[in-house]
C-alpha positions as CSV (number, residue, x, y, z in Angstrom):
1,M,-27.3,7.0,-8.0
2,Q,-24.0,8.5,-7.0
3,N,-21.2,8.8,-9.6
4,S,-18.7,6.2,-8.6
5,D,-16.8,3.3,-10.2
6,R,-18.8,0.7,-8.2
7,I,-22.2,0.6,-6.6
8,R,-22.2,0.7,-2.8
9,L,-24.1,-2.4,-1.6
10,S,-25.4,-3.0,1.9
11,V,-26.2,-6.7,2.6
12,S,-28.8,-7.3,5.3
13,H,-28.3,-9.5,8.4
14,S,-32.0,-10.0,9.2
15,P,-33.8,-12.0,11.9
16,N,-35.9,-13.4,9.0
17,G,-33.1,-13.5,6.5
18,L,-29.4,-14.4,6.0
19,G,-27.4,-15.1,9.1
20,V,-24.2,-13.3,10.0
21,G,-22.0,-16.1,8.5
22,G,-24.1,-16.0,5.3
23,V,-23.7,-12.2,5.1
24,Q,-20.0,-12.5,5.5
25,A,-19.9,-15.1,2.7
26,V,-22.0,-13.0,0.4
27,I,-19.8,-9.9,1.0
28,R,-16.6,-11.9,0.5
29,N,-17.8,-13.4,-2.8
30,I,-19.2,-10.2,-4.2
31,Q,-15.9,-8.5,-3.4
32,K,-14.1,-11.4,-5.2
33,Y,-16.2,-11.9,-8.2
34,S,-18.2,-8.8,-9.0
35,K,-17.0,-5.9,-11.1
36,T,-20.0,-3.7,-10.3
37,F,-20.9,-3.9,-6.6
38,K,-18.8,-2.7,-3.7
39,P,-20.3,-4.1,-0.4
40,V,-20.3,-2.0,2.7
41,N,-20.9,-3.0,6.3
42,P,-23.7,-5.5,6.8
43,L,-26.8,-4.1,8.3
44,N,-29.5,-5.6,10.5
45,A,-33.0,-5.2,9.1
46,D,-34.3,-4.0,12.5
47,I,-31.6,-1.4,12.7
48,F,-32.2,0.0,9.2
49,H,-35.9,0.3,10.1
50,S,-35.0,3.1,12.5
51,H,-31.9,4.5,10.8
52,A,-33.1,4.8,7.2
53,L,-31.5,8.2,6.6
54,D,-28.1,7.0,7.7
55,I,-28.4,4.1,5.2
56,Q,-29.5,6.4,2.5
57,Q,-26.4,8.5,2.9
58,R,-24.0,5.6,2.6
59,T,-25.8,3.1,0.4
60,D,-26.8,3.0,-3.3
61,V,-28.3,-0.5,-3.2
62,F,-29.6,-2.4,-0.2
63,T,-30.3,-6.1,-0.3
64,C,-32.1,-8.4,2.2
65,H,-31.9,-12.1,1.7
66,G,-35.0,-13.1,3.7
67,M,-38.4,-13.3,2.0
68,Y,-39.8,-10.8,4.5
69,I,-38.3,-7.6,5.8
70,H,-39.9,-6.6,9.1
71,E,-42.8,-8.1,11.2
72,E,-44.8,-4.9,10.6
73,Y,-44.7,-5.7,6.9
74,D,-45.0,-9.4,7.3
75,K,-48.6,-9.0,8.4
76,K,-49.4,-6.6,5.7
77,F,-48.0,-8.9,3.1
78,S,-49.7,-11.9,4.6
79,D,-53.0,-10.1,4.5
80,S,-52.5,-9.2,0.9
81,I,-51.7,-12.7,0.0
82,N,-54.8,-14.0,1.7
83,N,-57.2,-11.3,0.5
84,K,-55.8,-10.3,-2.9
85,I,-54.0,-13.2,-4.5
86,Q,-56.4,-15.7,-6.1
87,K,-55.5,-19.4,-6.0
88,S,-55.7,-19.6,-9.8
89,I,-52.6,-17.5,-10.1
90,D,-49.5,-19.6,-10.6
91,R,-46.8,-19.7,-7.9
92,A,-44.1,-18.1,-10.0
93,T,-46.3,-15.0,-10.4
94,I,-46.8,-14.8,-6.6
95,A,-43.1,-15.2,-6.0
96,T,-42.5,-12.3,-8.4
97,I,-45.0,-10.2,-6.5
98,V,-43.3,-11.1,-3.2
99,A,-39.9,-9.8,-4.5
100,K,-41.4,-6.6,-5.8
101,W,-43.2,-6.0,-2.5
102,A,-39.8,-6.3,-0.7
103,Q,-38.3,-3.8,-3.1
104,K,-41.1,-1.3,-2.6
105,I,-40.6,-1.5,1.2
106,I,-36.9,-1.0,1.0
107,T,-37.3,1.9,-1.4
108,D,-39.9,3.6,0.7
109,M,-38.1,3.2,4.0
110,T,-34.5,4.2,2.9
111,G,-34.8,6.2,-0.3
112,C,-32.1,4.0,-1.8
113,S,-32.5,1.4,-4.6
114,F,-33.1,-2.3,-3.7
115,Y,-32.1,-5.4,-5.5
116,H,-32.6,-8.9,-4.3
117,I,-29.3,-10.8,-4.7
118,P,-29.4,-14.5,-4.0
119,N,-26.5,-16.3,-2.4
120,G,-24.1,-18.6,-4.2
121,Y,-21.0,-20.7,-3.6
122,N,-17.7,-21.6,-5.0
123,I,-16.6,-25.2,-4.5
124,D,-12.9,-24.4,-4.2
125,D,-13.6,-21.7,-1.5
126,I,-15.8,-24.1,0.4
127,H,-13.1,-26.8,0.5
128,E,-10.5,-24.4,1.7
129,E,-12.7,-23.6,4.7
130,I,-13.3,-27.3,5.3
131,Q,-9.6,-28.0,5.4
132,A,-9.1,-25.2,7.9
133,G,-12.0,-26.5,10.0
134,L,-10.7,-30.1,10.0
135,F,-7.4,-28.8,11.3
136,K,-9.2,-27.1,14.2
137,L,-11.3,-30.2,15.0
138,G,-8.2,-32.5,15.0
139,P,-7.6,-35.8,13.3
140,K,-9.5,-37.8,15.9
141,F,-12.8,-36.0,15.5
142,K,-15.6,-38.1,14.0
143,F,-19.3,-38.9,14.4
144,N,-20.0,-42.4,15.7
145,R,-23.5,-42.6,14.3
146,P,-25.3,-41.2,11.3
147,T,-25.5,-37.5,12.1
148,F,-27.3,-34.5,10.7
149,I,-26.2,-30.9,11.3
150,L,-28.4,-27.9,12.1
151,A,-27.0,-24.3,12.3
152,P,-30.2,-22.2,12.6
153,G,-29.8,-18.5,13.3
154,W,-32.8,-18.7,15.5
155,S,-35.1,-16.2,13.9
156,I,-38.6,-15.4,15.0
157,V,-39.7,-18.5,12.9
158,K,-40.3,-21.1,15.6
159,N,-40.2,-24.3,13.6
160,P,-36.5,-25.1,14.4
161,Y,-37.6,-25.9,18.0
162,E,-39.7,-28.8,16.9
163,I,-36.6,-30.7,15.8
164,V,-36.1,-32.0,19.4
165,E,-39.6,-33.6,19.3
166,F,-39.1,-34.8,15.7
167,A,-35.8,-36.5,16.7
168,K,-37.7,-38.9,18.9
169,K,-39.2,-40.4,15.8
170,V,-35.7,-41.1,14.4
171,P,-33.8,-42.6,17.4
172,E,-31.2,-44.3,15.1
173,V,-29.9,-40.9,14.0
174,D,-28.1,-38.2,15.9
175,F,-28.7,-34.4,15.5
176,V,-26.1,-31.8,16.3
177,I,-27.4,-28.2,16.7
178,A,-24.8,-25.4,16.5
179,S,-26.6,-22.8,18.5
180,D,-26.4,-21.1,21.9
181,R,-30.1,-21.2,22.6
182,R,-30.1,-24.2,25.0
183,D,-32.8,-22.7,27.1
184,I,-35.3,-22.9,24.3
185,V,-34.2,-26.0,22.4
186,G,-33.4,-28.4,25.2
187,E,-31.6,-31.7,24.6
188,S,-32.5,-35.4,24.3
189,S,-30.6,-38.7,23.9
190,N,-30.0,-38.1,20.2
191,V,-29.9,-34.3,20.1
192,K,-26.7,-32.5,21.1
193,I,-26.3,-28.7,21.3
194,I,-22.7,-27.6,20.8
195,G,-23.2,-23.8,20.8
196,N,-22.2,-21.4,18.0
197,Q,-19.2,-22.5,16.0
198,P,-16.6,-20.7,13.9
199,H,-17.7,-21.0,10.3
200,D,-14.8,-23.2,9.2
201,K,-15.4,-25.6,12.1
202,L,-19.1,-25.8,11.2
203,M,-18.1,-26.5,7.5
204,A,-15.9,-29.3,8.6
205,M,-18.6,-30.9,10.8
206,M,-21.0,-30.7,7.9
207,Y,-18.5,-32.3,5.7
208,L,-18.1,-35.2,8.2
209,S,-21.9,-35.6,8.7
210,T,-24.6,-37.6,6.8
211,G,-26.5,-34.5,5.8
212,V,-27.7,-31.1,6.8
213,I,-31.2,-29.8,8.0
214,S,-32.6,-26.5,6.9
215,P,-35.4,-25.9,9.4
216,F,-36.8,-22.6,8.2
217,E,-40.0,-22.7,6.1
218,L,-39.6,-19.5,4.2
219,E,-36.0,-18.3,4.4
220,N,-35.2,-17.4,0.8
221,C,-31.7,-18.7,0.3
222,P,-29.9,-20.1,3.4
223,G,-26.2,-20.2,2.9
224,I,-25.9,-23.5,4.8
225,V,-28.0,-25.2,2.1
226,L,-25.8,-24.0,-0.7
227,E,-22.7,-25.0,1.3
228,S,-24.2,-28.4,1.7
229,F,-24.6,-28.7,-2.1
230,A,-20.9,-27.8,-2.5
231,M,-20.0,-30.7,-0.1
232,R,-22.4,-33.1,-1.8
233,K,-24.4,-33.5,1.3
234,P,-28.2,-34.0,1.0
235,V,-30.3,-31.3,2.6
236,I,-33.5,-32.0,4.6
237,G,-35.6,-28.9,4.3
238,C,-38.6,-27.8,6.2
239,A,-41.5,-26.3,4.2
240,P,-45.1,-25.4,4.5
241,G,-47.5,-28.3,4.0
242,P,-50.2,-28.6,1.3
243,E,-52.8,-26.9,3.6
244,S,-50.7,-23.7,3.6
245,I,-51.1,-20.8,1.1
246,Y,-47.3,-20.9,0.9
247,Y,-47.2,-24.5,-0.2
248,N,-44.6,-25.0,-2.9
249,L,-43.7,-21.3,-2.9
250,G,-40.0,-20.2,-2.6
251,G,-37.7,-21.1,0.2
252,N,-36.6,-24.7,0.5
253,Y,-39.1,-25.7,-2.2
254,E,-37.1,-23.6,-4.6
255,L,-33.7,-24.7,-3.5
256,I,-34.1,-28.4,-2.8
257,D,-35.2,-30.9,-5.4
258,D,-35.3,-34.7,-5.5
259,K,-31.7,-34.8,-6.7
260,T,-30.3,-32.7,-3.8
261,G,-32.4,-33.6,-0.7
262,E,-35.8,-34.1,0.8
263,I,-38.6,-31.9,2.0
264,Y,-40.5,-32.4,5.3
265,Y,-43.5,-30.4,6.6
266,H,-43.7,-28.1,9.5
267,K,-45.6,-29.8,12.4
268,D,-45.4,-33.2,10.7
269,P,-42.9,-35.6,12.4
270,D,-43.8,-38.5,10.2
271,S,-42.7,-36.6,7.1
272,F,-39.5,-35.7,8.9
273,R,-38.7,-39.3,9.5
274,R,-39.5,-40.3,5.9
275,A,-37.1,-37.5,4.7
276,I,-34.3,-38.6,7.0
277,M,-34.5,-42.3,6.2
278,T,-34.7,-41.7,2.4
279,C,-31.2,-40.2,2.5
280,F,-29.8,-43.6,3.3
281,T,-31.2,-45.3,0.3
282,K,-30.8,-42.7,-2.4
283,D,-28.1,-41.3,-4.6
284,Y,-27.9,-37.5,-5.2
285,D,-26.6,-35.4,-8.0
286,F,-25.5,-31.8,-7.2
287,S,-24.0,-30.9,-10.6
288,Q,-26.9,-28.7,-11.7
289,K,-26.7,-26.6,-8.5
290,D,-23.0,-26.0,-9.2
291,I,-24.1,-24.2,-12.4
292,I,-27.1,-22.3,-10.9
293,Y,-25.3,-21.0,-7.8
294,D,-21.8,-20.5,-9.1
295,W,-20.5,-17.1,-7.9
296,N,-18.7,-16.4,-11.1
297,R,-22.0,-16.7,-13.1
298,I,-24.1,-14.9,-10.5
299,C,-21.8,-11.9,-10.2
300,A,-21.5,-11.7,-14.0
301,Q,-25.3,-11.6,-14.2
302,Y,-25.4,-8.8,-11.6
303,D,-22.9,-6.8,-13.6
304,Q,-24.9,-7.2,-16.8
305,L,-28.2,-6.2,-15.1
306,Y,-26.9,-3.4,-12.9
307,Q,-28.7,-0.8,-14.9
308,G,-32.0,-2.5,-13.8
309,I,-31.1,-1.8,-10.2
310,T,-31.7,1.9,-10.6
311,E,-35.0,3.5,-11.4
312,L,-35.7,3.5,-15.1
313,P,-37.1,6.7,-16.6
314,V,-40.1,4.7,-17.9
315,S,-43.8,4.7,-17.0
316,C,-46.0,1.7,-18.1
317,I,-49.7,2.1,-18.5
318,V,-51.8,-1.1,-17.9
319,L,-55.5,-0.8,-18.9
320,A,-57.7,-3.4,-17.2
321,Y,-61.4,-4.3,-17.7
322,N,-62.5,-7.5,-15.9
323,E,-59.0,-8.9,-16.3
324,H,-58.7,-10.8,-13.0
325,K,-57.2,-13.9,-14.6
326,Y,-54.6,-12.1,-16.7
327,L,-53.6,-8.9,-14.9
328,P,-51.3,-10.5,-12.3
329,R,-49.4,-12.2,-15.2
330,A,-49.0,-8.8,-17.0
331,L,-47.8,-7.0,-13.9
332,A,-45.3,-9.8,-13.1
333,S,-43.7,-9.2,-16.5
334,I,-42.9,-5.6,-15.7
335,P,-39.6,-4.9,-13.7
336,P,-39.9,-3.0,-10.4
337,S,-37.6,-0.3,-11.8
338,V,-40.5,0.8,-14.0
339,E,-43.4,3.1,-12.8
340,V,-46.6,1.1,-13.3
341,I,-50.0,2.8,-13.6
342,V,-53.0,0.4,-13.5
343,A,-56.1,2.1,-15.0
344,D,-59.2,0.1,-13.9
345,A,-62.2,0.6,-16.1
346,S,-64.3,-2.0,-14.4
347,H,-63.5,-0.8,-10.9
348,N,-63.0,-4.3,-9.5
349,H,-59.2,-4.9,-9.7
350,K,-57.9,-3.0,-6.7
351,K,-57.7,-6.1,-4.5
352,I,-55.3,-7.8,-6.8
353,V,-53.1,-4.8,-7.7
354,P,-49.8,-5.1,-5.8
355,P,-48.8,-2.0,-3.6
356,Y,-45.8,-1.1,-5.8
357,C,-48.2,0.0,-8.6
358,K,-50.2,3.2,-8.9
359,Y,-53.9,2.3,-9.1
360,I,-56.5,4.7,-10.7
361,Q,-60.1,4.2,-11.7
362,V,-61.2,5.3,-15.1
363,P,-64.8,5.4,-16.5
364,N,-65.9,2.5,-18.6
365,K,-66.4,4.9,-21.5
366,N,-63.7,4.7,-24.3
367,L,-60.1,3.7,-24.6
368,S,-59.1,7.2,-25.8
369,D,-60.1,8.9,-22.5
370,N,-58.8,6.1,-20.4
371,R,-55.3,6.2,-22.0
372,T,-55.3,9.9,-21.6
373,K,-56.2,9.8,-17.9
374,A,-53.5,7.1,-17.3
375,I,-50.8,9.2,-19.0
376,Q,-51.8,12.1,-16.8
377,A,-50.8,9.9,-13.8
378,C,-47.4,9.2,-15.3
379,T,-44.4,11.0,-13.8
380,R,-41.4,9.6,-15.8
381,K,-39.8,10.8,-19.0
382,Y,-40.9,8.0,-21.3
383,V,-44.2,6.1,-21.6
384,T,-45.1,2.7,-22.9
385,M,-48.3,0.6,-22.6
386,L,-49.3,-3.0,-21.9
387,D,-52.8,-4.4,-22.0
388,A,-53.8,-6.4,-19.0
389,D,-54.0,-9.6,-20.9
390,D,-50.5,-9.2,-22.6
391,V,-47.0,-10.0,-21.4
392,A,-43.9,-7.9,-21.6
393,L,-40.8,-9.6,-22.9
394,D,-37.1,-8.8,-22.6
395,G,-36.2,-5.5,-24.3
396,K,-39.5,-3.7,-24.0
397,F,-38.4,-1.4,-21.2
398,S,-34.9,-0.8,-22.7
399,L,-36.4,1.0,-25.7
400,F,-35.8,4.4,-24.0
401,K,-32.1,4.1,-24.7
402,Y,-32.8,4.8,-28.4
403,L,-34.7,7.9,-27.5
404,E,-31.8,9.0,-25.2
405,E,-29.4,8.5,-28.0
406,N,-31.4,10.6,-30.5
407,S,-33.3,13.6,-29.1
408,S,-35.1,14.3,-32.4
409,L,-37.0,11.0,-32.3
410,G,-40.6,11.1,-31.1
411,G,-40.9,7.4,-30.3
412,V,-39.5,3.9,-30.9
413,F,-41.3,0.7,-31.5
414,G,-40.5,-3.0,-31.6
415,D,-42.2,-6.2,-32.7
416,A,-45.1,-8.2,-31.1
417,S,-45.6,-11.9,-30.9
418,V,-49.1,-12.7,-32.0
419,E,-49.9,-16.4,-31.5
420,G,-46.3,-17.2,-32.1
421,K,-46.0,-15.1,-35.2
422,S,-44.4,-11.7,-35.9
423,Y,-46.8,-8.7,-36.2
424,T,-44.8,-5.5,-36.8
425,N,-42.0,-7.2,-38.7
426,V,-44.2,-8.4,-41.5
427,L,-45.8,-5.0,-41.9
428,V,-42.6,-3.0,-41.8
429,K,-40.8,-5.2,-44.3
430,G,-43.8,-5.5,-46.5
431,L,-44.1,-1.7,-46.8
432,V,-41.0,0.4,-46.8
433,D,-38.4,-1.4,-44.7
434,K,-36.5,1.5,-43.3
435,K,-35.2,2.5,-39.9
436,V,-37.3,5.5,-39.0
437,Y,-40.9,6.0,-40.0
438,H,-42.6,9.3,-40.3
439,L,-46.1,10.7,-40.8
440,Q,-46.7,9.5,-44.3
441,D,-45.6,6.0,-43.4
442,F,-48.1,5.7,-40.5
443,L,-50.9,7.2,-42.6
444,R,-50.3,4.4,-45.0
445,S,-50.7,1.7,-42.3
446,N,-50.6,1.3,-38.5
447,L,-47.2,-0.2,-38.2
448,A,-47.1,-0.5,-34.4
449,S,-49.3,-2.5,-32.0
450,S,-50.3,-0.8,-28.8
451,G,-47.8,-2.5,-26.5
452,S,-44.8,-2.2,-28.9
453,V,-44.3,1.6,-28.7
454,M,-42.4,3.9,-26.3
455,F,-42.8,7.6,-26.7
456,R,-41.7,10.8,-25.0
457,R,-44.2,12.0,-22.3
458,D,-43.5,15.6,-23.1
459,L,-45.1,15.1,-26.5
460,F,-48.3,14.5,-24.6
461,T,-47.9,17.2,-22.0
462,S,-47.2,19.8,-24.7
463,G,-50.3,18.8,-26.7
464,K,-48.4,17.5,-29.7
465,M,-49.8,14.0,-29.4
466,D,-53.2,12.6,-28.3
467,F,-55.3,9.5,-28.4
468,G,-58.1,11.1,-30.4
469,K,-59.7,13.1,-27.5
470,G,-62.5,10.7,-27.2
471,K,-63.7,11.0,-30.8
472,Y,-63.0,7.4,-31.9
473,R,-64.1,4.0,-30.5
474,Y,-61.4,2.3,-32.5
475,G,-58.0,3.4,-33.6
476,E,-57.1,5.6,-30.6
477,D,-53.6,4.1,-30.4
478,Y,-53.2,4.4,-34.2
479,R,-54.1,8.1,-33.8
480,A,-51.4,8.5,-31.1
481,W,-48.7,6.9,-33.3
482,I,-49.6,9.2,-36.2
483,S,-49.1,12.2,-34.0
484,V,-45.8,10.9,-32.6
485,A,-44.6,10.1,-36.1
486,A,-45.5,13.7,-37.1
487,H,-43.1,15.0,-34.4
488,G,-39.7,13.4,-35.0
489,G,-40.7,10.0,-36.4
490,M,-40.6,6.6,-34.9
491,K,-37.6,4.3,-35.0
492,Y,-38.2,0.6,-35.6
493,I,-36.2,-2.0,-33.5
494,D,-36.3,-5.5,-35.0
495,Q,-36.9,-7.3,-31.7
496,T,-40.0,-9.0,-30.2
497,I,-40.7,-7.1,-27.0
498,Y,-44.1,-8.4,-25.9
499,Y,-46.7,-11.1,-26.3
500,Y,-50.0,-10.0,-27.7
501,D,-52.8,-12.3,-26.4
502,T,-55.6,-12.8,-29.0
503,S,-57.4,-15.5,-27.1
504,K,-60.2,-13.2,-26.2
505,N,-62.7,-11.3,-28.3
506,T,-61.2,-7.9,-27.7
507,I,-62.6,-4.5,-28.5
508,T,-60.2,-4.4,-31.5
509,R,-62.1,-7.2,-33.2
510,K,-65.5,-5.8,-32.4
511,A,-65.1,-2.0,-33.0
512,P,-66.3,-0.4,-36.2
513,I,-63.5,-0.1,-38.8
514,E,-65.0,3.1,-40.1
515,D,-63.7,4.9,-37.0
516,A,-60.2,4.3,-38.3
517,K,-61.0,5.8,-41.6
518,R,-62.6,8.9,-40.0
519,M,-59.5,9.2,-37.8
520,L,-57.2,9.1,-40.8
521,E,-59.2,11.8,-42.6
522,D,-59.1,14.0,-39.5
523,S,-55.3,13.5,-39.2
524,M,-54.7,14.3,-42.8
525,R,-56.6,17.6,-42.4
526,E,-54.7,18.4,-39.2
527,Y,-51.2,17.8,-40.7
528,G,-52.0,19.2,-44.2
529,V,-51.6,15.9,-46.1
530,E,-53.4,16.1,-49.4
531,E,-53.4,12.4,-50.4
532,V,-52.2,9.0,-49.1
533,E,-52.6,5.4,-50.3
534,N,-53.7,3.5,-47.2
535,V,-53.4,-0.3,-47.2
536,S,-56.9,-0.8,-45.8
537,F,-58.9,2.0,-47.5
538,G,-57.0,2.7,-50.7
539,V,-56.4,6.2,-51.8
540,L,-57.6,8.8,-49.3
541,K,-57.8,12.5,-50.1
542,R,-57.8,15.4,-47.8
543,T,-61.4,16.6,-47.1
544,P,-62.3,20.2,-46.5
545,D,-62.2,21.5,-42.9
């Protein structure tokens, strides 16, 4: 990231994404409301595909508003959805994977950071444009029958063209299409094509209409839909039907609810008619959308989260053994700015690991060796861990800030939520209740659970910390925390940073507890500790070498 007061942001005008008018609106509003981003010229996604170096030189952050980036990657992603994403995974998880896939593509192609910024609206700004458009239309302009407006950008998605056929099912309603593609669309008795219109005139026509149609199945956040919300006009949105893998995923499904419009299905004219006719018998409420898509709130959120735009100096290790049900949930909880290493001990997870993660296979031998091999694959300054059946919470990947502030610390740890209850907090406050814990404290008790710690990678590479070097079936993470505490101590942060799933009979519950005692005795010899009172084993004394 270059040193500058504001981050340079390129907004994409993509055949699959936001139209030219939408890009202009985004740039205008970011310039007006954001304190962090400085938009530069809008870029076409097809152009940046072949001019990545130019973009890299003049852009810190690139954003594309479409769900997809380029047709070459559309097929790759479509194949990965069909082959790798199980139907049991919830749609929110898939949507998260979609967003990270896009970020990975942008980063690989341009070398600059990528952040998906949704569109928004400001009611006062919209009404200023409406008034300007009404002036251009003139006082006599009106629609003589119920009229719905379409302003498609005519992307490679072909479903806007079916509107002409669908219109035959609703002869009592007129449809006005603001587009120059007459040769493809055609006209009928109740479909009129008026060509591309200045944005303010289009806004005015939408204001005078009955409602607006969003004909794209998967466009992520069409500006025309949000502008319709600001005008209190119901939106009729096209979406994939129940037979599609994209059913109820993103796009119009995410934007339009039963309070703001209706959904119709691609290739289903009967559902189109039902949606149109419902608008005449139903009252709508757009107040919640005013809150969600308010530009003041959105830009304030960007400004707060801008550090997450850049690459974090953090690697996260995720160990997996037959975790097909839980692994996607764990990965979805890790931000894309973190390097993710998935260490697969059962050698059967590769198909469900998204491409933005590093995937390695490790022997089904012991956790000590597996964690060691995973750390060897890490490249960033700090390392944290997350088991495949656990979930990261807010704050977990910000722990590195405490290590940046204090170079003498070896690590930092937070709290874990175990079946809704605190884990670390109880232990810490029940023992010594201080801010930094050293070797003696960890010899008394394992204060940290495996997913709650972040440590310096150079402790591992320099040989100062280890996971027991394969000698223990149980307590390998405890051994690691002892070695970290012996080299600078571990700072405790009173914040719950991950959810620890205990619903399964894990190795922690089955492993012999005597391994932990043997590990403690070995550690006492290594660090020259003569005696310690351990909460589980009582008084332990140093044994001869």
